[in-house]
C-alpha positions as a printed Julia matrix, in Angstrom:
64×3 Matrix{Float64}:
 104.61  107.13   83.35
 107.0   107.26   86.34
 108.21  104.09   87.99
 106.81  105.2    91.38
 103.72  107.24   92.23
 105.79  109.54   94.44
 105.52  113.31   94.04
 108.62  115.5    94.32
 108.44  119.31   94.17
 111.36  120.53   92.1
 109.84  123.59   90.41
 111.03  126.73   92.15
 113.74  124.81   94.02
 117.48  124.61   93.43
 118.39  123.43   89.94
 121.57  121.86   91.27
 121.96  118.23   90.15
 122.97  117.16   93.66
 119.86  118.76   95.12
 117.62  117.02   92.58
 119.17  113.61   93.2
 118.94  114.1    96.96
 115.33  115.3    96.87
 114.2   112.35   94.76
 116.17  109.84   96.86
 114.68  111.29  100.07
 111.16  111.1    98.66
 111.69  107.49   97.59
 112.97  106.58  101.07
 110.02  108.33  102.76
 107.71  106.23  100.59
 109.39  103.02  101.73
 111.18  102.25   98.47
 113.97   99.76   99.13
 117.52  100.97   99.66
 118.55   98.88   96.66
 116.09  100.74   94.42
 117.11  104.14   95.82
 120.74  103.27   95.08
 119.77  102.18   91.55
 118.11  105.58   91.05
 121.22  107.41   92.28
 123.54  105.41   90.03
 121.33  105.94   87.0
 120.97  109.68   87.69
 124.73  110.13   88.12
 125.62  108.17   84.97
 125.35  111.14   82.63
 125.0   114.87   82.32
 122.53  117.31   83.89
 119.84  116.45   81.33
 120.22  112.79   82.34
 119.57  113.75   85.98
 116.31  115.44   84.97
 115.2   112.61   82.67
 116.01  110.02   85.31
 114.07  111.92   88.0
 111.04  112.19   85.69
 111.27  108.46   84.88
 111.28  107.48   88.54
 108.87  109.92   90.23
 106.18  112.5    89.52
 108.05  115.81   89.28
 106.07  118.88   90.28
């Protein structure tokens, strides 16, 4: 179960890691998640490889 009940459409979009991180961060901000939490997401997502970016996104939000 994701940390936040925030939906992010990634299917059919750019598979670029930077795009994914940006899309999730933007969705979190739009849903009034604190800047500290958004930064924690970014740091966690950037702490590994591409698969880590995907896993982190799915752990934080609902990926569509």
